C-alpha positions as CSV (number, residue, x, y, z in Angstrom):
1,M,0.0,0.0,0.0
2,T,1.4,3.4,-1.0
3,D,1.8,5.9,1.8
4,P,-0.6,8.9,1.6
5,F,2.3,11.3,2.1
6,R,5.6,12.1,0.4
7,R,8.9,11.6,2.2
8,R,11.3,14.5,1.8
9,Q,14.7,15.6,3.1
10,L,16.5,18.9,3.3
11,L,20.1,19.9,4.3
12,C,20.5,22.0,7.4
13,A,23.5,23.5,9.1
14,T,24.9,23.9,12.6
15,P,28.4,25.1,13.7
16,S,29.6,21.5,13.7
17,G,28.5,20.7,10.2
18,L,25.6,19.8,8.0
19,H,22.9,17.3,8.7
20,R,19.9,16.0,6.8
21,V,16.4,16.6,8.2
22,A,13.5,14.4,7.1
23,Y,9.9,15.5,6.7
24,T,6.6,14.1,5.5
25,E,4.5,16.2,3.1
26,W,0.8,15.7,2.6
27,G,-1.7,17.2,0.2
28,D,-1.3,19.1,-3.1
29,P,2.4,20.1,-3.4
30,A,1.2,23.2,-5.3
31,N,-1.1,24.4,-2.6
32,E,0.1,27.7,-1.1
33,R,-1.9,27.1,2.1
34,V,0.7,25.3,4.2
35,V,0.6,23.9,7.7
36,V,4.0,23.0,9.4
37,C,3.8,20.5,12.3
38,V,6.6,20.0,14.9
39,H,6.6,17.2,17.4
40,G,7.7,17.0,21.1
41,L,11.0,16.2,22.7
42,S,11.3,12.4,22.0
43,R,8.6,12.0,19.4
44,C,8.6,12.3,15.6
45,A,6.8,13.6,12.5
46,R,4.5,10.6,12.2
47,D,2.7,11.8,15.4
48,F,0.8,14.1,13.1
49,D,-0.4,11.5,10.6
50,A,-4.1,11.7,11.7
51,L,-4.1,15.5,11.8
52,A,-2.3,15.8,8.4
53,A,-4.7,13.3,6.8
54,A,-7.7,15.4,8.0
55,L,-6.2,18.6,6.7
56,A,-4.7,17.4,3.4
57,D,-7.7,18.2,1.2
58,R,-7.4,21.9,2.1
59,Y,-3.7,22.3,3.0
60,R,-0.2,21.1,2.1
61,V,1.0,19.8,5.4
62,A,4.7,19.4,6.2
63,C,5.6,17.4,9.4
64,I,9.3,17.5,10.3
65,D,11.5,15.0,12.2
66,L,13.7,17.2,14.3
67,P,17.4,16.3,14.2
68,G,18.1,13.2,16.2
69,R,14.6,11.9,15.8
70,G,12.6,9.8,13.3
71,E,14.4,9.6,10.0
72,S,16.5,12.7,10.5
73,E,20.3,12.4,11.0
74,W,21.8,12.7,14.4
75,L,23.9,15.8,15.2
76,K,27.7,15.5,15.6
77,A,27.7,17.7,18.7
78,P,25.2,16.8,21.4
79,M,25.1,20.3,22.8
80,E,23.6,21.5,19.5
81,Y,20.3,19.8,20.4
82,I,18.8,23.1,21.5
83,V,15.9,25.3,20.5
84,P,18.0,27.7,18.3
85,T,19.1,24.7,16.2
86,Y,15.5,23.5,15.8
87,V,14.3,27.0,14.9
88,N,17.0,27.2,12.2
89,D,15.9,23.8,10.8
90,V,12.2,24.7,10.8
91,V,12.9,28.1,9.1
92,T,14.9,26.2,6.5
93,L,12.0,23.9,5.9
94,I,9.7,26.9,5.4
95,A,12.1,28.3,2.9
96,R,12.1,25.0,1.1
97,L,8.3,25.0,0.9
98,G,8.5,28.3,-1.0
99,V,5.7,30.2,0.7
100,E,5.6,33.5,2.5
101,Q,3.3,32.4,5.3
102,V,2.5,29.1,7.1
103,D,0.1,28.0,9.8
104,F,2.0,26.2,12.6
105,V,1.1,23.3,15.0
106,G,3.6,22.5,17.7
107,S,3.4,19.9,20.4
108,S,5.3,20.5,23.6
109,L,8.9,21.3,22.4
110,G,7.3,22.0,19.0
111,G,5.1,24.6,20.7
112,V,8.2,26.3,22.1
113,I,9.7,26.4,18.6
114,G,6.5,27.9,17.3
115,M,6.6,30.6,20.0
116,A,10.2,31.4,19.2
117,I,9.5,31.8,15.5
118,G,6.1,33.5,16.2
119,A,7.8,36.1,18.4
120,H,10.0,37.4,15.6
121,P,8.9,40.7,14.0
122,A,9.3,39.1,10.5
123,S,7.6,35.8,11.5
124,P,6.1,33.8,8.7
125,I,3.5,32.2,11.0
126,R,-0.1,33.2,10.1
127,R,-1.9,31.2,12.8
128,L,-0.3,29.3,15.6
129,V,-1.4,26.2,17.6
130,V,0.5,25.6,20.8
131,N,-0.2,22.0,22.0
132,D,0.5,21.8,25.8
133,A,3.6,23.9,25.8
134,S,3.9,26.6,28.4
135,T,5.3,30.0,29.0
136,V,6.5,28.8,32.4
137,F,7.9,25.2,32.5
138,Q,8.1,24.3,36.1
139,A,11.2,22.6,37.4
140,A,9.3,19.6,38.7
141,A,7.9,18.9,35.3
142,L,11.3,19.2,33.7
143,E,12.7,16.8,36.2
144,R,9.9,14.2,35.6
145,I,10.8,14.2,31.9
146,A,14.5,13.8,32.7
147,E,13.8,10.7,34.7
148,Y,13.0,8.7,31.6
149,F,14.4,10.7,28.7
150,G,17.6,9.2,27.3
151,N,17.4,6.2,29.7
152,A,15.2,3.8,27.8
153,P,16.3,0.1,27.8
154,D,16.4,-2.1,24.7
155,F,13.3,-4.2,24.1
156,A,13.1,-7.9,23.2
157,S,9.9,-7.3,21.2
158,I,7.5,-4.7,19.9
159,E,5.2,-5.7,22.7
160,D,7.8,-4.9,25.3
161,A,8.5,-1.5,23.6
162,E,4.8,-0.8,23.7
163,R,4.6,-1.5,27.4
164,Y,7.4,1.0,28.0
165,V,5.8,3.7,25.8
166,R,2.5,3.2,27.6
167,M,4.3,3.6,30.9
168,V,6.3,6.8,30.2
169,S,3.5,8.3,28.1
170,A,0.7,7.5,30.5
171,P,-0.1,11.3,30.8
172,F,-1.2,11.1,27.1
173,G,-4.5,9.7,28.6
174,P,-6.7,6.9,27.3
175,H,-6.0,5.5,23.8
176,T,-7.1,2.3,22.0
177,D,-4.7,-0.6,21.7
178,G,-4.3,0.3,18.0
179,Q,-3.4,3.9,18.9
180,W,-0.8,2.8,21.5
181,R,0.8,0.5,18.9
182,I,1.0,3.5,16.5
183,L,2.5,5.7,19.2
184,T,5.1,3.0,19.7
185,E,5.9,1.9,16.2
186,H,6.9,5.4,15.0
187,V,9.4,6.0,17.8
188,V,11.2,2.6,17.9
189,I,13.5,0.9,15.4
190,A,14.6,-2.7,15.0
191,K,18.1,-3.5,16.1
192,P,20.4,-5.5,13.6
193,D,20.9,-8.2,16.2
194,G,17.2,-8.5,17.1
195,G,14.8,-6.6,19.4
196,Y,14.1,-2.9,19.4
197,R,15.4,0.4,20.8
198,M,14.1,3.9,21.0
199,R,14.7,5.7,17.7
200,Y,15.9,9.1,19.0
201,D,19.5,9.9,19.6
202,P,20.2,9.3,23.4
203,A,22.7,12.1,23.2
204,I,19.8,14.6,23.1
205,A,19.6,14.0,26.9
206,I,23.1,15.5,27.3
207,A,21.9,18.9,26.3
208,Y,18.6,18.5,28.2
209,N,20.3,17.4,31.4
210,A,22.9,20.2,31.2
211,Q,20.1,22.4,32.7
212,R,20.2,20.4,36.0
213,P,19.4,21.3,38.7
214,F,16.3,22.5,36.9
215,K,14.8,25.9,37.6
216,D,11.5,27.2,36.3
217,L,11.9,28.2,32.6
218,D,10.1,31.5,31.9
219,L,9.2,32.2,28.2
220,W,6.9,35.1,28.7
221,V,9.3,37.4,26.7
222,L,8.5,35.2,23.6
223,W,4.8,35.0,24.3
224,D,4.3,38.7,24.8
225,A,5.9,39.4,21.3
226,I,3.6,37.1,19.4
227,R,1.0,38.9,17.3
228,C,-0.7,36.2,15.2
229,P,-4.0,34.5,16.2
230,T,-3.1,31.7,18.6
231,L,-4.8,28.6,19.9
232,V,-3.5,26.8,23.0
233,L,-4.5,23.1,23.6
234,R,-4.2,21.9,27.2
235,G,-4.6,18.5,28.9
236,Q,-6.7,19.0,32.0
237,L,-4.2,17.2,34.1
238,S,-1.0,18.6,32.5
239,D,1.9,19.3,34.8
240,V,3.7,21.2,32.0
241,L,0.9,23.8,31.2
242,T,-0.9,24.6,34.4
243,R,-4.4,26.1,34.4
244,D,-3.1,29.3,35.9
245,V,-0.5,29.8,33.2
246,A,-3.0,28.9,30.5
247,T,-5.4,31.5,31.9
248,A,-2.5,34.1,31.8
249,M,-1.8,33.1,28.1
250,M,-5.4,34.1,27.3
251,Q,-4.7,37.6,28.8
252,R,-1.2,38.4,27.5
253,G,0.6,38.5,24.2
254,P,-1.6,37.1,21.4
255,R,-4.5,36.6,23.9
256,A,-4.9,33.0,22.9
257,E,-8.0,30.9,22.8
258,V,-7.6,27.9,25.1
259,V,-9.2,24.5,24.6
260,E,-8.9,22.0,27.4
261,F,-9.3,18.2,27.1
262,P,-10.5,16.3,30.2
263,G,-8.7,13.2,31.5
264,I,-5.4,14.1,29.7
265,G,-2.1,15.2,31.1
266,H,0.9,16.2,29.0
267,G,-0.3,16.3,26.4
268,P,-3.0,15.8,23.8
269,T,-1.7,13.4,21.0
270,L,-3.9,14.8,18.3
271,L,-5.1,11.3,17.5
272,H,-8.6,11.8,18.8
273,A,-11.4,13.3,16.7
274,D,-12.2,16.1,19.1
275,Q,-8.6,17.2,19.3
276,I,-8.2,17.1,15.5
277,A,-11.5,19.1,15.1
278,A,-10.3,21.8,17.5
279,V,-7.2,22.4,15.4
280,A,-8.9,22.2,12.1
281,M,-11.7,24.6,13.0
282,F,-9.1,27.1,14.3
283,L,-7.0,26.9,11.1
284,M,-9.9,27.0,8.7
285,R,-11.5,30.0,10.4
286,A,-9.6,32.4,8.1
């Protein structure tokens, strides 16, 4: 069966050299209405398959694998796994797409990247969706992520890998067995000698853990500079985006709309129909 998307690559640069970044592209390649989707810390472009399929009849959708994840190359220097690198790669992707404006959907780390690009006076972002990313990342939440990130064991089978993903991703909330398998298959890879391992570069954790001991991370300076229409998605139980901060995000900067999903922590996976509908309705409003 042929994939409903096209696999693409582009060449990006860091001070230590060049690296290839992979992305999937959905919809009419001539369509000038473009949505760029960026995943979270340890995830990948394929997280957006359901959303991209729902948007592909109206948009060209480009979903990037950040360096060190998915099908993108690993960076030579671990300390380059930082937001400025990711911003440069996403801006390079937008240039490749050949459009002046894009709509942007970013989950967790992807939402921070969207804020960083959206805060620029010359930002190409027309409408911004921030999925359970915060303007204040609390130290306790950063520490919780550090406890598992980069420390994944090898797995004897895909079933073992799924059990691990279900455990560390329990805040994603309820999913069907089929959805959990999808959330697993896209972030693991078969080992040559048998079994599976997580697909991301474990060296990403070096840059992440360099922030220890963690302090609250304040990104209000970015948020207050954003001028485009913005939608914030929040899991009701999220420890990353608290309700108080989400309320403040409605009152400052772009004065975002906020949609909260019950029974979910950090964060909505955009696999459920109500989550996809919230994003689609916001993007298609104008």
